[in-house]
C-alpha positions, -999 to +999 in steps of 0.1 A: -129-089+002-118-092-033-148-112-046-165-082-062-153-050-078-171-024-057-151+009-055-177+025-032-166+000-005-129+008-006-132+038+018-109+060-002-131+089+009-120+082+045-083+083+034-090+115+016-104+131+047-073+121+067-051+136+039-071+168+039-066+171+076-029+164+073-026+190+046-043+216+068-018+209+096+012+206+073+018+170+081+031+143+058+013+110+055+033+079+045+016+047+037+021+014+020+003-014+002+012-046+021+028-076+005+010-110+001+024-145+004+032-157-031+006-184-030-021-160-017-012-135-044-015-162-071-049-173-057-061-137-055-051-129-091-067-160-106-098-165-084-110-130-075-113-094-088-080-086-072-063-071-103-090-045-112-094-036-075-056-032-072-056-010-103-084+012-090-068+016-056-034+023-071-049+050-093-066+066-063-033+066-043-014+080-073-040+108-075-037+115-038+001+117-040-004+146-065-030+164-044-018+159-008+013+156+013+012+119+009+035+092-004+032+054-005+051+024-015+035-007-031+050-038-015+026-061-034+051-061-063+082-057-042+110-082-044+119-102-023+086-097-004+064-109-032+086-139-040+097-153-007+071-174+012+096-176+042+089-139+049+053-147+060+039-164+091+008-174+072-007-163+039-013-127+051+010-117+079+047-108+072+074-119+096+096-095+116+122-097+089+097-087+062+086-058+084+121-047+088+126-048+050+095-027+045+103-001+071+139+002+058+125+008+023+101+034+036+129+051+055+153+050+026+127+066+003+113+093+026+136+101+054+149+133+038+115+145+027+108+181+038+076+189+019+082+226+021+092+247-009 
């Protein structure tokens, strides 16, 4: 939950273990931070510790991108995903159309990645 800022609970150590394994096996890991319904995002930003948590997690992911074969996209701030309530079934789950938009952006960004020098 976003009620308290507790970095020890965010399990970035588990992600780091996965990334270490991927590095050992020459595998690329691609991830994303999911979008939120605009009303949900507004509530999270005004009523919880969402912003400092997001800043912490983003900094961790940015660090992992430098150290491991890992890339991610942040759809929390992605337009139209962050602005269009019609792209969500409810306050959390994106529609098929939203998923298609996210997967297309991931593909466009990373489909030519080779990772080898």
